[in-house]
N, C-alpha and C positions, 0 to 999 in steps of 0.2 A: 545976816548971815549964819546958822546956827553952830552951835558945837562942837569941835573935831572930840568923835567914838576914839571909845577907851576899850579895846580890847582886852579880854581874861584868856589867856592860854595853856593852858593845860598839856602836857607830852612828855611821854619816856624821855629817862635818860641815864642810862647804864643804872639799871632797877631800881629805879626813884621815878617819883611823879614831879616835875618843876612846873607850878602855879605861876605863869610873868604877864606883866602887861604890856603892854603896849598901842602904841597909835594909826600902824597900818601894819593890815596880816592881808596880803594874798598870794595867788600861786605863782610860784617863781617860774623860772624860764628853763631852769631848771630840773630837768622832768623826774617827779615826784617828790621834786621839796615845796615847802611852805617860804614864802618870805615873812620873818620878821622884822619891823624897824623902830624904833625911836622908843621903845623901851621907856616907862613911869614907873619911877619908888616911889616907897611915902614921903610923906615930906620929914626934911631934916631934921625942921624942928622939934620931934618927936623927944620925948624926955624917956619911952621903952625905946630898948633896941634891941630888935628879935634878930637872934644871931641867922637863921635860914634867909632871913632877908639880906643880911650883912655879907653872906656867902654868893648868894648871885649878885648882888652889889657888884662884889670886887669881882667873881667871874664875866659878868659885863661890864665890865668896864673897859671903855676904849671898841667897844661892837658896835660898828654904823650899823650892821645889817645880819640876820642868824638864820641860817640856810636849815628848816627843821624835818627831816624825814616823814610823810605824810601819813608814815604806815605808824609812826611814832604818835601822832597826835590822839590826845584822849576828844580834847571838845575845845571848842571856843565858843566866845561869849560875848558878846558889846553886852557892854557896860553902863552906870551912868557914872560910876567914878571907881578911880583904884581902889585896891586893899593891899592887903599885905601883901608879897609876893612869899613862898613860900615851898621848899624839899621835903617832900614826905617819903616815908617809905610805900612801894608798890605792898599792896596787904597782898595780892594774888588771890585774891576774892575771886568775885565773876567778872574783874579786869586785865585781856590779858594783850600780850603784841599778837600784830595780826600777821604771822608766817608770812613767809620768803623764801624764794629758793635763793642758793648762792653756788655760784659754780667755782669753790674752794678745789682746788685740787684736780677741777676739771681738763680732760686734753683737748685741744682745738680742735669741734667740730663733732665732738663726742660728748652729749648728755648724758 
């Protein structure tokens, strides 16, 4: 039996691009969401500590499953092994959020 795959998932969250690694990524039963399970972080024996990876570890501590809106996903890659998870500023270059319509302030029955 082969080794279980690892996925690198990049997505937008509050103006930043998160890059995380997980063992399971699939379409959710919640419409418009992707489910990510079994997060994978770097080895704890490493001497150098990356602050953004530590922030992600703390943010996802105790999280069994995360639901990420599909329009926030930038890219998903199947990789040989995990790398360093990180948070970077969204540069605003050639990547932007997928536009979506909200009904905030709309009256029922009217669009």
